[in-house]
C-alpha positions in Angstrom: -7.2 56.1 46.9 -10.4 55.2 45.1 -11.7 58.0 42.8 -14.8 59.8 43.7 -18.0 58.8 42.2 -19.2 61.6 39.7 -22.3 63.7 40.5 -25.5 63.1 38.6 -26.9 66.5 39.3 -25.0 68.6 36.4 -26.2 66.3 33.6 -29.7 66.4 34.7 -29.8 70.0 35.2 -28.2 70.9 31.9 -30.3 68.4 30.2 -33.5 69.9 31.7 -32.3 73.4 30.6 -31.2 72.2 27.1 -34.8 70.5 26.5 -36.7 73.8 27.4 -34.3 76.0 25.2 -34.5 73.9 22.3 -38.2 73.7 22.3 -38.5 77.5 22.6 -35.7 78.1 20.0 -37.7 75.9 17.5 -41.1 77.8 18.4 -39.0 81.2 17.8 -37.5 80.0 14.4 -41.1 78.8 13.3 -42.4 82.3 14.1 -39.6 84.2 12.2 -40.0 82.0 9.2 -43.8 81.7 8.9 -45.3 85.1 7.9 -47.6 86.4 10.1 -46.3 85.3 13.4 -44.8 88.2 15.5 -42.9 88.3 18.8 -40.3 85.6 17.9 -37.6 87.5 20.0 -39.9 87.7 22.9 -40.6 84.0 22.6 -36.7 83.1 22.5 -36.3 85.4 25.6 -38.9 83.6 27.6 -37.7 80.3 26.5 -34.1 81.0 27.8 -35.6 82.2 31.0 -37.6 79.2 31.5 -34.8 77.0 30.3 -32.4 78.6 33.2 -35.2 78.3 36.0 -35.6 74.6 34.9 -32.0 74.1 35.2 -31.9 75.5 38.7 -35.0 73.4 39.8 -33.4 70.1 38.6 -30.3 71.0 40.4 -32.0 71.5 43.5 -34.4 68.4 43.1 -31.8 66.0 41.8 -30.4 64.9 45.6 -34.1 63.9 46.4 -35.3 62.3 43.2 -32.0 60.5 42.4 -30.5 59.4 45.8 -27.3 57.7 45.6 -27.6 53.9 46.6 -26.4 53.1 50.2 -22.8 51.8 50.7 -22.9 48.1 50.2 -20.6 46.1 52.7 -19.0 43.0 51.0 -20.6 39.7 52.0 -18.6 37.9 55.0 -16.7 35.2 54.1 -18.0 31.7 54.3 -16.2 29.5 56.9 -16.7 26.0 57.2 -15.6 24.5 60.5 -13.6 21.2 60.3 -15.6 18.4 61.9 -12.3 17.8 64.0 -12.2 21.4 65.1 -16.2 20.8 66.3 -15.4 17.9 68.2 -12.6 19.8 70.1 -15.0 22.6 70.8 -17.4 20.2 72.3 -14.5 18.9 74.3 -13.8 22.3 75.8 -17.5 22.8 76.5 -17.7 19.7 78.1 -14.6 20.1 80.3 -15.9 23.6 81.6 -19.3 22.2 82.6 -18.0 19.0 84.2 -15.7 21.1 86.5 -18.5 23.5 87.4 -21.0 20.7 88.2 -18.3 19.0 90.4 -17.6 22.1 92.3 -21.3 22.4 93.1 -21.3 18.8 94.4 -21.1 18.8 98.3 -20.7 15.2 99.2 -19.7 12.0 97.5 -23.4 11.0 96.6 -23.6 14.1 94.6 -20.4 13.5 92.6 -21.7 10.1 91.8 -24.9 11.8 90.3 -22.7 14.0 88.1 -20.7 11.3 87.0 -23.7 9.3 85.8 -25.0 12.3 83.8 -21.4 13.0 82.4 -21.4 9.4 81.2 -24.5 9.9 79.3 -23.1 12.9 77.5 -19.7 11.2 76.5 -19.8 10.6 72.5 -20.6 8.3 71.3 -23.4 7.1 73.5 -22.2 3.7 75.0 -22.8 2.1 78.5 -20.5 3.3 81.2 -20.0 3.0 85.0 -18.0 4.3 88.0 -16.7 1.5 90.5 -15.1 2.7 93.7 -13.1 0.5 96.1 -15.3 -0.3 99.2 -14.7 -2.4 102.5 -12.2 -5.1 102.1 -11.0 -3.9 98.8 -14.4 -4.7 97.2 -15.3 -2.7 93.9 -18.9 -1.3 94.3 -20.8 0.2 91.4 -21.8 3.9 92.5 -23.0 5.3 89.3 -24.0 3.9 85.8 -25.6 5.1 82.5 -26.3 3.9 79.0 -28.8 3.8 76.2 -31.1 1.7 78.3 -30.2 3.4 81.5 -27.7 0.7 82.9 -24.1 0.5 83.0 -22.0 -2.3 81.5 -22.1 -4.3 84.7 -18.6 -5.4 84.9 -18.5 -8.5 87.2 -15.2 -7.6 88.8 -15.2 -7.9 92.5 -12.1 -7.2 93.9 -9.6 -4.4 93.0 -6.7 -6.7 92.7 -8.8 -8.5 89.6 -9.0 -5.1 87.8 -6.4 -4.7 85.3 -6.5 -1.0 85.2 -6.1 -0.4 88.8 -3.6 -3.3 89.0 -1.5 -1.7 86.3 -2.3 2.1 87.4 -2.9 3.3 83.9 -5.7 3.4 81.3 -6.2 0.0 79.6 -8.0 -0.1 76.2 -9.4 -3.4 74.7 -10.3 -3.2 71.0 -12.5 -6.5 71.1 -13.4 -9.1 73.2 -12.1 -11.4 71.3 -8.3 -10.4 71.2 -5.8 -12.6 72.7 -5.0 -10.0 75.4 -8.7 -8.9 76.2 -9.6 -8.3 79.7 -11.0 -11.8 81.0 -13.9 -9.9 82.7 -14.9 -8.5 79.2 -14.5 -12.0 77.5 -17.0 -13.7 79.9 -19.5 -11.1 80.2 -20.8 -10.9 76.7 -20.9 -12.9 73.4 -21.3 -9.8 71.1 -18.1 -7.9 69.8 -17.4 -5.2 72.0 -14.5 -2.8 72.9 -13.8 -1.1 76.3 -11.7 1.4 78.0 -11.0 1.4 81.7 -9.4 4.4 83.4 -8.2 3.9 87.2 -8.8 6.4 89.9 -6.3 7.4 92.7 -6.9 9.4 95.8 -3.8 10.4 97.7 -1.7 7.9 95.5 -4.0 5.1 96.6 -6.4 3.0 94.4 -9.9 4.6 94.5 -11.7 2.9 91.8 -12.1 2.7 88.0 -14.3 4.3 85.4 -15.4 1.7 82.7 -16.9 2.2 79.4 -18.0 -0.2 76.6 -18.9 0.2 73.1 -20.5 -2.1 70.4 -17.9 -0.9 68.1 -15.3 -3.6 67.8 -12.5 -1.0 67.1 -10.8 0.4 70.1 -11.9 4.2 71.2 -10.2 6.7 69.4 -7.7 9.2 71.3 -10.5 11.9 71.7 -13.1 9.6 73.4 -10.5 8.3 75.5 -9.4 11.7 76.5 -13.1 12.4 77.6 -13.1 9.4 80.0 -9.8 10.2 81.5 -10.8 13.9 81.8 -13.8 12.9 83.6 -11.8 10.2 85.7 -9.3 12.8 86.7 -12.1 15.5 87.6 -13.9 12.9 89.8 -10.8 11.7 91.8 -9.8 15.2 92.4 -13.3 16.1 93.7 -13.3 13.1 96.1 -9.7 14.0 97.6 -11.4 17.4 98.4 -14.3 16.2 99.9 -12.6 13.6 102.0 -9.8 15.9 103.2 -12.6 18.4 104.2 -14.6 15.8 106.0 -11.5 15.0 108.2 -10.8 11.6 106.6 -7.3 10.7 105.6 -7.6 10.3 101.7 -4.8 7.6 101.8 -6.8 5.4 104.2 -10.4 6.1 102.7 -9.4 6.3 99.0 -11.9 3.5 98.4 -14.6 4.5 100.4 -17.6 3.6 98.3 -20.2 5.4 100.9 -20.0 9.1 101.7 -19.5 10.4 105.1 -22.5 9.7 106.7 -23.8 6.7 104.9 -22.8 4.5 107.9 -23.6 4.6 111.7 -22.7 2.6 114.6 -25.5 1.4 116.8 -23.6 2.2 119.9 -20.3 2.6 121.6 -19.4 -1.1 121.0 -22.0 -1.6 118.1 -21.4 -2.7 114.8 -21.2 -0.4 111.6 -24.8 -0.1 110.2 -24.9 0.8 106.6 -27.5 3.1 105.2 -30.2 1.8 102.9 -28.5 2.9 99.7 -25.1 1.5 100.6 -26.6 -1.6 101.4 -28.2 -2.0 98.2 -25.1 -1.3 96.5 -23.4 -4.1 98.4 -26.1 -6.4 97.4 -25.8 -5.4 93.6 -22.0 -6.0 93.9 -22.6 -9.5 95.2 -25.0 -10.2 92.5 -22.6 -9.1 89.7 -20.0 -11.2 91.0 -22.5 -14.1 90.9 -22.3 -14.8 94.7 -25.3 -16.1 96.4 -26.5 -14.6 99.7 -29.5 -14.7 102.2 -31.4 -11.6 103.1 -33.0 -11.0 106.4 -35.3 -8.4 107.8 -35.5 -7.8 111.7 -38.5 -5.8 112.6 -39.1 -5.1 116.5 -42.8 -6.4 117.4 -45.3 -3.6 118.4 -42.5 -1.0 118.9 -45.2 1.9 119.0 -46.8 0.2 121.8 -43.4 -0.5 123.4 -42.5 3.1 123.4 -45.7 4.2 124.6 -45.3 1.9 127.6 -41.7 2.4 128.4 -41.1 5.6 126.8 -39.1 6.7 123.6 -35.6 6.6 125.2 -36.2 2.8 125.9 -37.4 2.3 122.3 -34.2 3.9 121.2 -32.3 1.4 123.5 -34.2 -1.5 122.0 -33.1 -0.6 118.6 -29.3 -0.1 119.7 -29.6 -3.4 121.4 -31.0 -5.2 118.2 -28.2 -3.7 116.2 -25.4 -4.6 118.9 -27.0 -8.2 119.0 -26.9 -8.5 115.4 -23.2 -7.4 115.1 -22.3 -10.1 117.6 -24.2 -12.8 115.8 -23.1 -12.3 112.2 -19.6 -13.1 110.5 -17.1 -10.6 109.6 -18.3 -10.8 105.9 -21.8 -10.3 106.7 -23.4 -7.0 106.4 -25.9 -5.0 108.6 -28.0 -2.1 107.2 -30.9 0.0 107.8 -34.1 -1.4 106.4 -35.8 2.0 105.8 -37.3 2.4 109.4 -36.7 1.0 112.7 -35.9 -2.5 111.4 -32.4 -3.9 110.1 -31.6 -5.9 107.0 -28.9 -8.4 107.2 -27.3 -9.8 104.1 -25.4 -13.2 104.8 -23.0 -13.8 101.6 -22.5 -17.4 100.4 -25.1 -18.6 102.7 -28.4 -20.3 102.0 -31.8 -19.3 103.8 -31.6 -22.2 106.1 -28.1 -21.4 107.6 -29.5 -17.8 107.9 -32.5 -18.7 109.8 -30.3 -20.7 112.3 -28.2 -17.6 112.9 -31.4 -15.5 113.2 -32.5 -18.0 116.1 -29.1 -17.2 117.9 -29.8 -13.5 117.3 -33.2 -14.1 119.1 -31.6 -15.5 122.1 -28.9 -12.8 122.2 -31.7 -10.1 122.5 -33.3 -11.7 125.1 -29.9 -12.1 127.1 -29.0 -8.4 126.1 -32.4 -7.1 127.5 -31.7 -9.0 130.8 -28.3 -7.7 131.4 -29.3 -4.1 130.7 -32.4 -4.2 132.6 -34.3 -3.2 129.6 -37.9 -4.1 129.2 -38.0 -7.1 126.9 -39.2 -7.0 123.5 -39.4 -9.5 120.5 -38.3 -9.3 116.9 -39.9 -11.1 114.1 -37.5 -12.2 111.2 -38.2 -12.8 107.4 -35.5 -14.3 105.5 -35.2 -15.2 101.8 -32.5 -16.7 99.2 -31.0 -14.3 96.7 -32.3 -16.6 94.2 -36.0 -15.8 94.9 -35.7 -12.7 93.2 -34.1 -11.5 89.8 -34.1 -7.7 90.9 -33.1 -6.1 94.1 -36.5 -4.5 94.7 -38.3 -7.9 93.8 -36.0 -9.5 96.6 -36.9 -7.0 99.0 -40.6 -7.4 98.4 -40.1 -11.0 99.0 -38.4 -10.5 102.5 -41.1 -8.1 103.5 -43.9 -10.8 102.6 -41.7 -13.2 104.7 -41.6 -10.7 107.9 -45.1 -10.2 107.6 -45.8 -13.7 107.5 -43.8 -14.1 110.8 -46.0 -11.5 112.3 -49.2 -13.0 110.9 -48.2 -16.3 112.6 -47.8 -14.8 116.1 -44.6 -12.7 115.8 -41.2 -13.5 117.6 -40.3 -15.9 115.1 -38.2 -16.6 111.9 -40.3 -17.0 108.6 -38.5 -18.5 105.5 -39.5 -16.8 102.3 -39.5 -20.2 100.4 -42.2 -22.6 101.2 -45.4 -22.2 103.1 -44.5 -24.0 106.2 -40.7 -23.6 106.6 -41.2 -21.6 110.1 -38.7 -21.7 113.0 -39.0 -20.5 116.5 -42.2 -20.4 118.6 
């Protein structure tokens, strides 16, 4: 046991009494030796008494005058977290936040948004994207992130062309110059880059791929790959839950690139009409795969006046007739989508604007026949069509098709206006 620290009260008290007694003793001795000084005994008695009183006073005052220093705790040991430990702690924190965010994602579009945000947080910062299998096995980009806000833009079009989906395992490519590098990585960029691709499966069926590239020519380390694999596993688990809850079979809907409700049908026998976002993703997929296409807008003329004259139910039937007629006139690979209002957008892959204009002329005739068969008040449609080469970006292409449609209306409506050239108009 540690010994007790001796009190400082005793020596201070004794010291105070000794000083006073010594002073009075010297005074009494001087009084006894020097002739003529009387009362030496009384002086000594008073000195002893004062010395005792001083000792008692010092005993009582010492705790207040000389306070013991407070106990001092030892300094905490200096701990240094190893960099690898810091990275693991960051990984655990990322996992917890990821699963909480996905639990709050109530539809597939929300899952896509969470995936994009997660890709931005993966260390080190690098372009990444999520590609999901859409209709006919096509891969569609649904999420992207990167230092410039864009993903890698992998040109792979079909799930069978993706090595990660084909082999069913994570694929790592240390450099685009390697002999066994993915051909889509070799053909995409001339700069040295590495890539990691993690396949997604829902109910045992291929659902997509999570793709990430880095400028570093070295392959991603194990911790970086584990981030991507964790994100892919969390996303495919959430997609399975949403599709089961939505009443769809995950085995048959494993690649749905659009969420439930992103597509509708125009009627009992009508075609599937993609929503505007799904159609934009499909056009972006065509652009990434370097496939040309023609884009057309179908806008019912004077729809507001038509609804006022014949009633809103007739206007709704006119919209349905337009969609059904479009479904009968387009090819199986063509796409029909919402244009943002009552109009429709048609996408004709591997088709120039002249061939698309011919299809739209047939669509005008089909609309007239459908109105006659259904005893629906006749209506007309103005069409604008442009080639994909007319715009570098999708927004620019959509602006061009709007201009072409406006030109058709300006020239008398009920006609097809080609967005390239001033006088390339068909119809009457």
